[in-house]
C-alpha positions as CSV (number, residue, x, y, z in Angstrom):
1,M,143.8,77.8,127.9
2,P,147.7,78.8,127.5
3,R,150.1,75.9,127.4
4,K,153.1,76.6,130.0
5,V,155.5,73.2,130.9
6,T,158.8,73.4,133.4
7,C,160.9,72.4,132.2
8,G,164.7,70.7,134.0
9,L,168.1,70.5,133.1
10,I,170.9,68.7,135.7
11,Q,173.8,69.4,135.6
12,C,176.9,68.1,137.3
13,S,180.2,67.1,137.9
14,N,182.2,63.8,138.7
15,P,181.8,62.8,142.8
16,L,185.0,60.3,142.2
17,N,187.3,62.3,140.1
18,E,190.7,59.2,140.3
19,D,192.5,58.2,137.9
20,G,192.6,54.1,138.2
21,A,189.2,53.7,140.5
22,D,186.7,51.1,139.4
23,V,184.9,52.1,136.8
24,L,181.5,50.6,138.6
25,K,182.1,52.7,141.2
26,V,182.1,55.0,139.2
27,R,178.4,55.1,137.9
28,D,177.7,54.2,140.7
29,A,178.8,57.8,142.4
30,M,178.0,59.5,139.4
31,H,173.8,58.2,139.4
32,E,174.0,58.4,144.1
33,K,175.3,62.2,143.2
34,H,172.0,62.9,140.7
35,L,169.6,61.3,142.7
36,P,169.4,64.4,145.1
37,L,168.4,66.7,141.8
38,I,166.1,64.6,140.2
39,H,163.8,64.7,143.4
40,E,164.6,68.4,144.3
41,A,163.4,68.8,140.6
42,G,160.7,66.5,141.2
43,K,159.5,69.1,144.1
44,K,160.1,72.0,142.1
45,G,157.7,70.8,140.2
46,V,159.7,70.0,137.1
47,Q,157.5,68.4,134.3
48,I,159.9,68.3,132.3
49,L,163.9,66.9,132.8
50,C,166.7,66.2,131.5
51,L,170.2,65.0,132.5
52,Q,173.6,65.7,130.6
53,E,175.2,63.3,128.3
54,V,176.2,59.9,129.3
55,Y,174.9,61.0,133.1
56,N,176.2,58.3,135.3
57,T,179.6,58.2,134.1
58,P,182.5,60.6,133.3
59,Y,182.7,62.0,129.9
60,F,185.4,58.9,128.9
61,C,185.9,59.5,124.9
62,P,189.1,60.6,125.7
63,S,190.2,56.8,126.0
64,Q,190.5,54.2,125.0
65,D,190.1,51.7,127.4
66,A,187.7,49.3,127.0
67,K,186.9,48.9,130.6
68,W,184.5,51.8,130.0
69,C,182.2,49.4,128.4
70,D,181.5,47.8,131.4
71,T,179.2,50.7,132.8
72,A,177.3,49.9,129.9
73,E,173.1,48.9,130.0
74,S,170.3,48.0,127.9
75,I,167.6,50.3,127.4
76,P,165.4,49.7,129.0
77,G,167.0,48.4,131.6
78,P,167.8,49.0,135.5
79,T,168.7,53.0,135.2
80,V,165.6,53.4,133.5
81,D,163.4,51.2,135.6
82,E,164.8,53.3,138.4
83,L,164.1,56.3,137.1
84,S,160.8,55.3,135.6
85,K,159.6,55.0,139.5
86,I,160.7,58.3,140.3
87,A,159.3,60.3,137.0
88,K,155.8,58.7,138.4
89,Q,156.0,59.5,142.0
90,Y,156.1,63.2,140.4
91,D,154.7,63.0,137.3
92,M,157.3,64.2,135.5
93,A,159.0,63.7,131.8
94,M,162.3,62.9,131.7
95,V,165.3,62.4,129.2
96,I,167.4,59.8,130.5
97,P,170.8,59.6,128.7
98,I,172.9,56.3,129.4
99,Y,175.1,54.3,127.5
100,E,173.3,51.4,126.2
101,R,174.0,47.8,125.1
102,A,172.3,46.5,122.0
103,Q,174.3,43.2,121.9
104,A,177.8,42.2,122.7
105,G,180.2,44.4,121.0
106,V,177.6,46.9,120.3
107,Y,177.0,49.9,122.1
108,Y,175.8,53.3,121.6
109,N,175.0,56.7,123.2
110,T,171.8,57.1,124.1
111,A,168.8,59.1,125.9
112,A,166.1,57.0,127.1
113,V,162.8,59.0,127.0
114,V,160.1,57.8,129.6
115,D,156.8,59.8,130.6
116,A,155.3,61.2,133.3
117,D,154.2,58.2,134.6
118,G,156.3,56.3,133.9
119,T,156.3,54.9,130.8
120,Y,159.1,54.4,129.1
121,L,159.2,55.7,125.3
122,G,161.3,55.0,123.1
123,K,165.4,56.6,122.7
124,Y,167.0,58.0,120.4
125,R,170.7,57.1,119.7
126,K,173.4,60.4,118.9
127,N,173.9,60.1,115.6
128,H,176.8,62.3,114.7
129,I,179.9,60.3,115.8
130,P,183.9,62.5,116.1
131,Q,186.1,60.6,115.4
132,T,189.3,62.9,116.5
133,N,192.5,63.1,118.2
134,G,191.3,63.5,121.9
135,F,187.5,62.2,121.4
136,W,187.7,58.9,121.0
137,E,183.8,58.5,120.8
138,K,183.6,55.8,117.4
139,F,185.9,52.9,120.3
140,F,183.0,53.4,122.3
141,F,179.9,54.5,119.7
142,K,177.8,53.0,116.8
143,P,176.4,55.7,114.7
144,G,172.9,56.0,115.4
145,N,170.4,54.2,113.5
146,L,166.9,55.5,114.2
147,G,166.2,58.8,112.6
148,Y,165.1,61.4,114.6
149,P,161.8,60.4,116.8
150,V,159.9,62.6,118.6
151,F,157.7,61.6,121.9
152,Q,154.6,62.8,123.0
153,T,154.9,63.3,126.7
154,K,152.1,64.5,129.1
155,Y,152.6,68.5,128.6
156,A,155.5,68.0,125.4
157,T,156.3,66.7,122.0
158,V,159.7,66.7,122.7
159,G,163.2,65.6,120.4
160,V,166.5,64.9,121.5
161,Y,169.8,65.9,119.9
162,I,173.3,64.4,121.6
163,C,175.9,66.5,121.9
164,Y,178.3,67.2,118.6
165,D,174.6,66.1,116.8
166,R,174.1,69.9,117.8
167,H,176.6,71.6,115.1
168,F,174.7,69.9,112.4
169,P,171.5,72.1,111.4
170,E,169.6,68.7,109.1
171,G,168.9,66.6,112.3
172,A,167.4,69.9,114.5
173,R,165.2,70.0,111.0
174,L,164.1,67.1,110.9
175,L,162.8,67.3,115.0
176,G,161.4,70.3,113.7
177,L,159.3,68.3,110.7
178,H,158.7,65.4,113.4
179,G,156.5,67.8,115.6
180,A,159.3,68.7,117.9
181,E,158.2,71.3,120.3
182,I,160.5,71.1,123.0
183,V,164.4,70.1,121.7
184,F,166.3,68.4,124.5
185,N,170.6,68.3,123.6
186,P,172.6,66.8,126.9
187,S,176.1,67.4,126.4
188,A,179.3,67.2,127.7
189,T,181.4,69.9,125.9
190,V,184.4,71.2,128.0
191,A,186.5,75.0,127.1
192,G,188.3,75.7,124.0
193,L,187.6,75.2,120.2
194,S,183.7,75.3,120.2
195,E,182.9,77.0,123.6
196,Y,181.8,80.2,121.4
197,L,179.0,77.5,118.9
198,W,177.7,76.7,122.5
199,K,175.1,79.7,122.5
200,L,175.1,80.3,118.8
201,E,174.4,77.0,117.1
202,Q,171.7,75.7,119.3
203,P,169.3,79.1,119.2
204,A,170.0,79.3,115.4
205,H,168.2,75.7,115.7
206,A,165.5,77.2,117.7
207,V,164.6,80.4,115.4
208,A,164.9,78.1,112.0
209,N,162.7,75.4,113.5
210,G,160.4,77.7,116.2
211,Y,160.5,75.3,118.9
212,Y,162.2,75.5,122.3
213,I,165.3,74.0,123.4
214,G,167.2,72.8,126.2
215,A,170.7,71.9,126.2
216,S,172.5,70.8,129.5
217,N,176.5,70.2,130.4
218,R,179.5,68.8,133.1
219,V,180.6,70.7,135.0
220,G,183.9,70.6,136.7
221,T,187.3,68.5,135.6
222,E,187.7,64.8,134.4
223,A,190.4,63.2,135.6
224,P,192.9,60.6,134.4
225,W,192.4,62.8,131.0
226,S,192.5,66.8,132.2
227,I,191.2,67.5,128.3
228,G,189.4,71.0,130.1
229,E,187.1,72.3,131.7
230,F,183.2,71.4,131.6
231,Y,181.6,75.0,131.2
232,G,177.8,74.2,132.5
233,Q,176.1,77.5,131.1
234,S,173.1,74.9,130.8
235,Y,170.1,76.6,129.0
236,F,166.9,77.5,128.2
237,C,166.5,79.2,124.7
238,D,163.0,79.8,123.4
239,P,161.8,79.9,119.5
240,R,162.9,83.6,118.7
241,G,167.0,82.0,119.9
242,Q,166.3,84.4,123.4
243,M,168.1,82.8,126.6
244,V,165.1,82.2,129.1
245,A,167.1,80.4,131.5
246,M,171.1,79.8,132.0
247,G,173.2,78.1,134.3
248,S,176.3,79.4,135.8
249,R,179.8,77.7,134.6
250,D,181.2,76.1,137.6
251,Q,177.9,74.7,140.4
252,D,175.9,71.8,140.0
253,E,172.6,72.5,139.6
254,I,169.0,72.7,138.6
255,V,168.0,75.1,135.7
256,V,164.6,75.8,135.2
257,A,162.1,77.4,133.0
258,E,158.3,77.6,132.4
259,L,157.8,77.8,128.3
260,D,155.2,79.3,126.7
261,L,154.5,76.9,123.6
262,D,151.8,78.9,122.4
263,V,154.9,80.9,121.4
264,I,155.6,78.6,118.7
265,E,152.5,78.8,116.7
266,E,153.0,82.7,117.1
267,V,156.5,82.5,115.9
268,R,156.2,79.6,112.8
269,R,152.7,82.3,111.7
270,T,155.1,85.1,111.7
271,W,158.2,83.7,110.2
272,Q,156.6,80.8,107.7
273,F,160.0,79.3,107.5
274,Y,158.5,75.3,107.5
275,R,155.4,76.5,104.5
276,D,158.6,78.5,102.2
277,R,160.6,75.2,102.4
278,R,162.0,73.6,99.4
279,P,162.4,69.9,99.3
280,D,162.5,69.9,95.9
281,S,165.7,71.8,95.5
282,Y,167.5,69.6,98.6
283,D,168.3,66.6,97.2
284,D,172.1,67.0,97.0
285,L,171.7,67.5,100.7
286,V,171.1,63.3,100.3
287,R,173.6,62.2,98.4
288,Q,177.6,61.8,99.3
289,L,178.8,64.8,97.7
290,P,183.4,65.1,98.1
């Protein structure tokens, strides 16, 4: 029997975009704006839905204001519990990226994965954390420590890579080796330096590993940092690197695509990249070289 799964990505702007706004009110406004889109996805028959990076806050890492730590929560916790009920309502698995508080003073950029019956399956913590002018992520996020897990949902085996992770092929390969059929990359990325890579790197990961990619991005601008325009264009690409569906540059929307998982086997029989790997020759990959 053909294995086809309908997947969705939500791209959304910040509704409370005011300098000095209370951080908990911003968090709540972001969450409330997403809820109708999540319900819409369920009504459209989406079977696996992915939200954008830290979906219920602005992308606050241009700041070094510790007040944003107040938006973090445990995983699982109240947000995952609430969205798990919606997942069960629509028989829809979900990837839920939120700001995780692991313990006092220890925070992660995390995505929880919930199955279609509302069961919490586990989480991925963003492994690659940038620290450059304009992106003070290490001020807020500790690098992940859970490796590159995959999650068996009702519909497909999924992996998660978050935003800056996408620049590193090593983790993308491990997700495939661990059995991922679809890798979701929730992001918050703005026009400028890396935009030309947006439609290049992840289709390359899809080709190199023979799986589907679902990449989500925000839209709009966010005060008070004004670091640029989040350029949307959330998309799905197939194991041949071809775009299956893509969102607009500037609209809140759900990007939906039907993914034929049988294509994975077809592509991997043609391009035997996993068969022809030479792990015995890759020792330097895990050494701390200059």
